[in-house]
LOLO-40615 format. One line per 10 residues: number of its first residue (from 1); their letters; for each residue x, z negated, y of C-alpha. Coordinates in nm, 4 decimals. Example, Ala and Ser with C-alpha at 12.3 -4.5 7.8 and 13.67 -1.06 7.14 Angstrom:
REM LOLO-40615
1> AS> 1.2300,-0.7800,-0.4500; 1.3670,-0.7140,-0.1060;
This chain:
REM LOLO-40615
1> XXXXXXXXXX> 7.7129,-2.5730,12.6448; 7.6884,-2.9454,12.5575; 7.8824,-3.1187,12.2779; 7.8248,-3.4648,12.1403; 8.1438,-3.5836,12.3118; 7.9971,-3.5155,12.6571; 7.8040,-3.7635,12.8688; 7.4357,-3.6725,12.8413; 7.2123,-3.7806,13.1250; 6.8777,-3.9511,13.0609;
11> XXXXXXXXXX> 6.9594,-4.1084,12.7217; 7.0557,-4.4625,12.6190; 7.3405,-4.4559,12.3682; 7.2857,-4.8208,12.2573; 6.9140,-4.7543,12.1940; 6.9801,-4.4338,12.0018; 7.2580,-4.6021,11.8021; 7.0222,-4.8884,11.7067; 6.7485,-4.6387,11.6191; 6.9836,-4.4418,11.3941;
21> XXXXXXXXXX> 7.0968,-4.7671,11.2281; 6.7365,-4.8796,11.1667; 6.6525,-4.5579,10.9794; 6.9227,-4.6088,10.7187; 6.7941,-4.7150,10.3737; 6.9433,-5.0415,10.2540; 7.1719,-4.8770,9.9988; 7.3161,-4.6432,10.2624; 7.3586,-4.9276,10.5128; 7.5401,-5.1497,10.2590;
31> XXXXXXXXXX> 7.7740,-4.8603,10.1680; 7.8430,-4.7936,10.5371; 7.9420,-5.1618,10.5884; 8.1534,-5.1984,10.2743; 8.3445,-4.8730,10.3461; 8.4540,-5.0105,10.6871; 8.7104,-5.2875,10.6235; 8.6971,-5.4367,10.9749; 8.3169,-5.4295,10.9841; 8.2940,-5.5829,10.6347;
41> XXXXXXXXXX> 8.5247,-5.8671,10.7448; 8.3008,-5.9430,11.0459; 7.9761,-5.9264,10.8447; 8.1015,-6.1557,10.5653; 8.2765,-6.4073,10.7910; 8.1703,-6.7642,10.7140; 8.0780,-6.6920,10.3499; 7.7877,-6.4526,10.4218; 7.7084,-6.1753,10.1750; 7.5980,-5.8156,10.2217;
51> XXXXXXXXXX> 7.2442,-5.8822,10.0967; 6.9066,-5.7150,10.1748; 6.7740,-6.0474,10.3024; 7.0537,-6.0529,10.5602; 6.9685,-5.7083,10.7059; 6.8610,-5.8340,11.0539; 7.1838,-6.0302,11.0924; 7.3955,-5.7427,10.9565; 7.2251,-5.4953,11.1919; 7.3053,-5.7206,11.4849;
61> XXXXXXXXXX> 7.6687,-5.7484,11.3726; 7.7049,-5.3679,11.3446; 7.5570,-5.3165,11.6925; 7.7831,-5.5867,11.8419; 8.0931,-5.4257,11.6914; 7.9883,-5.0846,11.8248; 7.9344,-5.2363,12.1708; 8.2827,-5.3958,12.1593; 8.4241,-5.0475,12.0940; 8.2097,-4.9032,12.3781;
71> XXXXXXXXXX> 8.0260,-4.6837,12.1255; 8.3354,-4.4704,12.0848; 8.3334,-4.1417,11.8991; 8.4845,-4.2795,11.5771; 8.2184,-4.5527,11.5473; 7.9219,-4.3246,11.6247; 8.0452,-4.0370,11.4054; 8.0812,-4.2688,11.1055; 7.7229,-4.3931,11.1418; 7.5915,-4.0390,11.2030;
81> XXXXXXXXXX> 7.7569,-3.9199,10.8797; 7.5612,-4.1879,10.6926; 7.2339,-4.1168,10.8776; 7.2338,-3.7339,10.8656; 7.1444,-3.6902,10.4937; 6.8504,-3.9353,10.5308; 6.6454,-3.6582,10.6977; 6.6583,-3.4443,10.3882; 6.4404,-3.1526,10.5090; 6.6186,-3.1053,10.8428;
91> XXXXXXXXXX> 6.9554,-3.1644,10.6776; 6.8802,-2.8976,10.4147; 6.7724,-2.6381,10.6735; 7.0749,-2.6828,10.8983; 7.3338,-2.7023,10.6209; 7.1926,-2.3987,10.4436; 7.1998,-2.1972,10.7656; 7.5545,-2.2959,10.8659; 7.6819,-2.1980,10.5199; 7.4991,-1.8657,10.5154;
101> XXXXXXXXXX> 7.6423,-1.5204,10.5785; 7.3999,-1.4849,10.8687; 7.5766,-1.7653,11.0573; 7.9190,-1.6299,10.9649; 7.8222,-1.2976,11.1263; 7.6811,-1.4797,11.4309; 8.0028,-1.6808,11.4624; 8.2142,-1.3641,11.4409; 7.9955,-1.1834,11.6896; 8.0204,-1.4629,11.9465;
111> XXXXXXXXXX> 8.3889,-1.5343,11.8716; 8.3302,-1.8915,11.7524; 8.5757,-2.0964,11.5462; 8.4975,-2.2546,11.2092; 8.4658,-2.5914,11.3854; 8.1937,-2.4619,11.6203; 7.8292,-2.5186,11.5243; 7.5784,-2.3454,11.7540; 7.2116,-2.2486,11.7107; 7.0798,-1.9388,11.8770;
121> XXXXXXXXXX> 6.7566,-1.9833,12.0719; 6.5729,-1.7995,11.7939; 6.7060,-2.0299,11.5227; 6.6543,-2.3373,11.7414; 6.2867,-2.2516,11.7903; 6.2567,-2.1853,11.4166; 6.4051,-2.5229,11.3156; 6.2791,-2.7396,11.6024; 5.9700,-2.9512,11.5266; 5.8175,-3.1966,11.7712;
131> XXXXXXXXXX> 5.7494,-3.4366,11.4815; 6.1283,-3.4579,11.4366; 6.1892,-3.5076,11.8086; 6.3689,-3.8400,11.7554; 6.5987,-3.6843,11.4950; 6.6787,-3.3946,11.7301; 6.7736,-3.6424,12.0038; 7.0145,-3.8075,11.7624; 7.1555,-3.4642,11.6699; 7.1962,-3.3850,12.0392;
141> XXXXXXXXXX> 7.3872,-3.7074,12.1105; 7.5887,-3.7718,11.7926; 7.6216,-3.4481,11.5883; 7.8997,-3.1879,11.6240; 7.6293,-2.9306,11.7161; 7.6712,-2.7729,12.0583; 7.3425,-2.7187,12.2422; 7.2934,-2.4893,12.5451; 7.1410,-2.6606,12.8480; 6.7980,-2.5072,12.7868;
151> XXXXXXXXXX> 6.7900,-2.6421,12.4283; 6.9095,-2.9842,12.5428; 6.6464,-2.9892,12.8153; 6.3767,-2.8961,12.5639; 6.4803,-3.1838,12.3361; 6.5013,-3.4413,12.6141; 6.1923,-3.3361,12.8134; 5.9614,-3.1826,12.5520; 5.5903,-3.1980,12.6523; 5.4170,-2.9729,12.3999;
161> XXXXXXXXXX> 5.2269,-3.1482,12.1243; 5.2015,-3.4792,12.3120; 4.8325,-3.5286,12.2268; 4.8990,-3.4720,11.8595; 5.1959,-3.7072,11.8759; 4.9845,-3.9766,12.0437; 4.7252,-3.9469,11.7673; 4.9980,-3.9870,11.5083; 5.1331,-4.2906,11.6909; 4.7855,-4.4491,11.7081;
171> XXXXXXXXXX> 4.7379,-4.3908,11.3366; 5.0821,-4.5320,11.2750; 5.0029,-4.8451,11.4770; 4.6799,-4.8907,11.2805; 4.8673,-4.8594,10.9531; 5.1343,-5.0916,11.0845; 4.8755,-5.3574,11.1765; 4.7250,-5.3288,10.8294; 5.0725,-5.3513,10.6772; 5.1441,-5.6697,10.8714;
181> XXXXXXXXXX> 4.8231,-5.8288,10.7389; 4.9094,-5.7325,10.3826; 5.2681,-5.8561,10.4227; 5.1452,-6.1902,10.5647; 4.8983,-6.2283,10.2744; 5.1762,-6.1606,10.0180; 5.3951,-6.4527,10.1378; 5.4773,-6.6987,9.8517; 5.5985,-7.0618,9.8423; 5.9488,-6.9823,9.7121;
191> XXXXXXXXXX> 6.2291,-6.9883,9.9733; 6.3750,-6.6635,9.8582; 6.0371,-6.4816,9.8863; 5.9713,-6.6306,10.2321; 6.3140,-6.5194,10.3475; 6.2546,-6.1670,10.2125; 5.9121,-6.1488,10.3768; 6.0551,-6.2730,10.7079; 6.3181,-6.0002,10.6860; 6.0469,-5.7434,10.6176;
201> XXXXXXXXXX> 5.8361,-5.8682,10.9121; 6.1392,-5.8471,11.1390; 6.2026,-5.4915,11.0266; 5.8355,-5.4011,11.0841; 5.8315,-5.5589,11.4319; 6.1521,-5.3788,11.5222; 6.0039,-5.0551,11.3949; 5.6833,-5.1126,11.5959; 5.8849,-5.1578,11.9155; 6.0795,-4.8428,11.8397;
211> XXXXXXXXXX> 5.7581,-4.6482,11.7783; 5.6010,-4.7682,12.1063; 5.9160,-4.6896,12.3042; 6.0200,-4.3599,12.1450; 5.7081,-4.2308,11.9651; 5.9094,-4.1695,11.6484; 5.9016,-4.1449,11.2697; 5.5788,-4.2281,11.0800; 5.7165,-4.1593,10.7327; 6.0007,-4.4081,10.7780;
221> XXXXXXXXXX> 5.7559,-4.6890,10.8640; 5.5398,-4.6201,10.5586; 5.8463,-4.6015,10.3370; 5.9792,-4.9354,10.4649; 5.6418,-5.1045,10.4180; 5.6060,-4.9737,10.0649; 5.9604,-5.0871,9.9895; 5.8924,-5.4363,10.1244; 5.5615,-5.4620,9.9356; 5.7353,-5.3577,9.6132;
231> XXXXXXXXXX> 6.0091,-5.6105,9.6822; 5.7481,-5.8834,9.7384; 5.5827,-5.7934,9.4097; 5.9162,-5.7944,9.2329; 6.0105,-6.1294,9.3815; 5.6696,-6.2730,9.2847; 5.7366,-6.1793,8.9229; 6.0893,-6.3151,8.9536; 5.9539,-6.6432,9.0938; 5.7075,-6.6764,8.8063;
241> XXXXXXXXXX> 5.9818,-6.6109,8.5534; 6.2121,-6.8531,8.7299; 5.9405,-7.1218,8.7329; 5.8981,-7.0944,8.3551; 6.2742,-7.1107,8.3108; 6.2982,-7.4229,8.5290; 6.0194,-7.5886,8.3292; 6.2081,-7.5237,8.0058; 6.5288,-7.6571,8.1615; 6.3481,-7.9727,8.2804;
251> XXXXXXXXXX> 6.2094,-8.0364,7.9303; 6.5525,-7.9836,7.7801; 6.7114,-8.2175,8.0363; 6.4524,-8.4885,7.9568; 6.5224,-8.4647,7.5851; 6.8981,-8.4770,7.6480; 6.8553,-8.7831,7.8723; 6.6556,-8.9658,7.6049; 6.9204,-8.8902,7.3448; 7.1916,-9.0042,7.5841;
261> XXXXXXXXXX> 7.0102,-9.3348,7.6551; 6.9732,-9.4022,7.2835; 7.3401,-9.3249,7.2239; 7.4527,-9.5451,7.5141; 7.2388,-9.8360,7.3937; 7.4080,-9.8165,7.0531; 7.7460,-9.7905,7.2227; 7.6641,-10.0966,7.4376; 7.5748,-10.3033,7.1291; 7.8997,-10.1955,6.9618;
271> XXXXXXXXXX> 8.1021,-10.2881,7.2694; 7.9359,-10.6326,7.2869; 8.0382,-10.6984,6.9262; 8.3882,-10.5778,7.0084; 8.4062,-10.8100,7.3120; 8.3013,-11.1070,7.0981; 8.5737,-11.0161,6.8491; 8.8342,-10.9962,7.1240; 8.7226,-11.3340,7.2639; 8.7807,-11.4920,6.9212;
281> XXXXXXXXXX> 9.1211,-11.3258,6.8998; 9.2010,-11.4551,7.2507; 9.1299,-11.8143,7.1476; 9.3489,-11.7724,6.8405; 9.6265,-11.6197,7.0511; 9.5912,-11.9040,7.3030; 9.6595,-12.1588,7.0287; 9.9554,-11.9530,6.9088; 10.0945,-11.9350,7.2645; 10.0811,-12.3142,7.2981;
291> XXXXXXXXXX> 10.2821,-12.3485,6.9773; 10.5304,-12.0886,7.1084; 10.5683,-12.2868,7.4336; 10.6442,-12.6051,7.2377; 10.8988,-12.4182,7.0270; 11.0537,-12.2722,7.3433; 11.0887,-12.6210,7.4981; 11.2664,-12.7450,7.1859; 11.4923,-12.4379,7.1912; 11.5786,-12.5026,7.5575;
301> XXXXXXXXXX> 11.6765,-12.8605,7.4760; 11.9003,-12.7449,7.1909; 12.0469,-12.4734,7.4177; 12.1309,-12.7316,7.6862; 12.3106,-12.9440,7.4306; 12.5077,-12.6450,7.3038; 12.6007,-12.5468,7.6624; 12.7306,-12.8996,7.7285; 12.9450,-12.8801,7.4168; 13.0663,-12.5373,7.5289;
311> XXXXXXXXXX> 13.1633,-12.6678,7.8747; 13.3611,-12.9503,7.7173; 13.5447,-12.7036,7.4897; 13.6212,-12.4730,7.7847; 13.7615,-12.7703,7.9759; 13.9972,-12.8438,7.6902; 14.1053,-12.4811,7.6738; 14.1691,-12.4756,8.0491; 14.3772,-12.7952,8.0223; 14.5864,-12.6386,7.7447;
321> XXXXXXXXXX> 14.6459,-12.3280,7.9598; 14.8064,-12.5397,8.2325; 15.0869,-12.6431,7.9977; 15.3475,-12.3985,8.1183; 15.2620,-12.4485,8.4866; 15.2879,-12.8267,8.4481; 15.6126,-12.7787,8.2615; 15.7599,-12.5700,8.5421; 15.6328,-12.8021,8.8145; 15.8321,-13.0887,8.6645;
331> XXXXXXXXXX> 16.1648,-12.9092,8.6934; 16.4085,-13.0093,8.9693; 16.5158,-12.6619,9.0705; 16.8103,-12.7598,9.2915; 16.9696,-12.9752,9.0184; 16.8979,-12.7138,8.7557; 17.0574,-12.4408,8.9657; 17.3713,-12.6496,9.0065; 17.4074,-12.6920,8.6309; 17.3573,-12.3270,8.5464;
341> XXXXXXXXXX> 17.6602,-12.1067,8.5223; 17.5590,-11.8525,8.7856; 17.7602,-11.5670,8.9309; 17.8498,-11.6087,9.2970; 17.5997,-11.3393,9.4023; 17.3120,-11.4833,9.1987; 17.3935,-11.8361,9.3148; 17.3855,-11.7158,9.6749; 17.0567,-11.5390,9.6269; 16.9087,-11.8321,9.4345;
351> XXXXXXXXXX> 17.0048,-12.0757,9.7076; 16.8670,-11.8357,9.9670; 16.5436,-11.8136,9.7705; 16.5114,-12.1915,9.7509; 16.5700,-12.2206,10.1243; 16.2969,-11.9681,10.1897; 16.0633,-12.1394,9.9529; 16.1221,-12.4698,10.1252; 16.1621,-12.3668,10.4869; 15.9354,-12.0567,10.5442;
361> XXXXXXXXXX> 15.7425,-12.1170,10.8634; 15.4130,-11.9926,10.7202; 15.4859,-12.1442,10.3774; 15.3561,-11.8253,10.2155; 15.6289,-11.8272,9.9494; 15.6206,-12.1622,9.7794; 15.6164,-12.2671,9.4177; 15.2664,-12.4006,9.4676; 14.9911,-12.2543,9.2519; 15.0173,-12.1011,8.9076;
371> XXXXXXXXXX> 15.3207,-11.9037,8.7885; 15.1319,-11.5636,8.8064; 15.0305,-11.6395,9.1679; 15.3879,-11.7209,9.2648; 15.5119,-11.4061,9.0884; 15.2524,-11.1895,9.2689; 15.3659,-11.3200,9.6081; 15.7242,-11.2215,9.5248; 15.6081,-10.8686,9.4256; 15.4085,-10.8185,9.7477;
381> XXXXXXXXXX> 15.7236,-10.7432,9.9488; 15.8121,-10.4541,9.7152; 15.4617,-10.3022,9.7467; 15.4648,-10.3302,10.1263; 15.8089,-10.1642,10.1431; 15.7026,-9.8663,9.9314; 15.3838,-9.8223,10.1424; 15.5889,-9.8231,10.4644; 15.8259,-9.5595,10.3280; 15.5393,-9.3402,10.1928;
391> XXXXXXXXXX> 15.3459,-9.3591,10.5242; 15.6454,-9.3619,10.7574; 15.5314,-9.0557,10.9547; 15.2029,-9.2237,11.0493; 15.3448,-9.5740,11.0968; 15.6201,-9.4484,11.3322; 15.3549,-9.3169,11.5661; 15.1352,-9.6264,11.5348; 15.4159,-9.8701,11.6192; 15.5366,-9.6559,11.9088;
401> XXXXXXXXXX> 15.9020,-9.7486,11.8473; 16.0791,-9.5516,11.5741; 16.4031,-9.7565,11.5858; 16.2210,-10.0887,11.5603; 16.0164,-9.9570,11.2697; 16.3229,-9.8481,11.0691; 16.5070,-10.1734,11.1515; 16.2127,-10.3576,11.0011; 16.2277,-10.1322,10.6908; 16.6025,-10.1974,10.6591;
411> XXXXXXXXXX> 16.5473,-10.5737,10.6680; 16.2741,-10.5412,10.4087; 16.5194,-10.3737,10.1707; 16.7402,-10.6862,10.1766; 16.4418,-10.9144,10.1178; 16.3178,-10.7051,9.8280; 16.6665,-10.7003,9.6715; 16.6808,-11.0795,9.6957; 16.3360,-11.1041,9.5374; 16.4334,-10.8762,9.2512;
421> XXXXXXXXXX> 16.7533,-11.0755,9.1796; 16.5589,-11.3996,9.1957; 16.2966,-11.2734,8.9506; 16.5681,-11.1483,8.7116; 16.7220,-11.4932,8.7236; 16.3851,-11.6608,8.6711; 16.3065,-11.4417,8.3698; 16.6365,-11.5340,8.2068; 16.5866,-11.8964,8.2961; 16.2308,-11.9182,8.1674;
431> XXXXXXXXXX> 16.3333,-11.7432,7.8462; 16.6181,-11.9896,7.7984; 16.3947,-12.2831,7.8859; 16.1079,-12.1987,7.6539; 16.2937,-12.0737,7.3525; 16.6241,-12.2668,7.3642; 16.5794,-12.6041,7.5341; 16.2402,-12.6704,7.3753; 16.1895,-12.6514,7.0034; 15.9241,-12.4108,6.8663;
441> XXXXXXXXXX> 15.7236,-12.6987,6.7180; 15.6928,-12.8548,7.0635; 15.5604,-12.5314,7.2131; 15.3063,-12.4953,6.9324; 15.1058,-12.7951,7.0607; 14.9018,-12.8356,7.3790; 15.0886,-13.1573,7.4617; 15.3329,-13.1594,7.7506; 15.6780,-13.2809,7.6253; 15.8044,-13.6033,7.7757;
451> XXXXXXXX> 16.0853,-13.5520,8.0275; 16.4369,-13.6258,7.9026; 16.5857,-13.9590,8.0045; 16.8477,-13.9373,8.2781; 17.1990,-14.0615,8.1852; 17.3396,-14.3519,8.3855; 17.6437,-14.1465,8.4740; 17.4240,-13.8964,8.6414;
């Protein structure tokens, strides 16, 4: 017993697969491709469409994919399921029999399962027809039917009816030659019709090769030719209709172009007038700009004069601000300190301060500069001391000598105390100087008071 999953000697699977594919009507073939996602992706790669004009290319793609899969059972069974209903008469006979009570009894009698499909020799001889020899070969190779060896041998090596089959093939070739002449005569100038006719010729040539090699199916050839002739006729009518439509579109485009030219000419004239108007406005604006430039030059001259007056006023203000500094610079601090009634501690600190001001090696603390600058230098020691105390943990490590660091801090305390006492003294002194020694009316002016005359006794 042979099943379609067994290797059958004497048959070419690729040839039978291509033959089965060629017999599919276009609608069935397109459905077979679109229902297979992987196959559809391959056939539409590069922007191609599943179109009747593309049938030769699509057929080649389907065969290539089947070859890649080594014509496995899944690929062949899917195509067989699409091909089987095409042979309506044979399909009807077999399906009716396998669903009948007669076959159910036969299956029970021979202990077959519901998945087994077997024809007795009597039924095989009843259904077998040499005219359907090609279809029976496809059933033998691809269908789930199981054929005994004698039935398989009869299908593969059938000799009866060869003369009749040869006559049918000769008639088919004659019809095919006539069909080729008619198809060649029906070729039109339009690209779409030529492409369709080329596709039809390719299908007819392929069919002729199949008929010469396998002596198969006359009805399929006639059906394909009639379909192609009808398609040629349909495309001829479509071309004529399309030609009329293109003529109307050309006339409409010409009319639109004429209207556009007229409109653009009017627009050009309007733009020329507008350009002339803008040129006149430009000349007027040019004259106005020259006047603005002259006005700007005059404004710059006036601004320079005002700035000079401003600089002179600022110089006077700056001179007036130096009054207090000039006043303090003229004081003899040593003599003044001797005349003041100071406590012993303040006198000591004041004298110490004067020595430092006069004898510091780096001269960083002198009375030179403005009063705020001198005051800031005195305050710097306090700021440095507070920073050392706040960051003592870090500074101890950085100096590398904790005792030296804290000795330095201890000395800074004495210096800061001296600075604070000196600034307290200076505040009292400046207050006394400005608001007691000098009269308020003298301080109200920007004039530096003349120094008092020294007594001869002094």
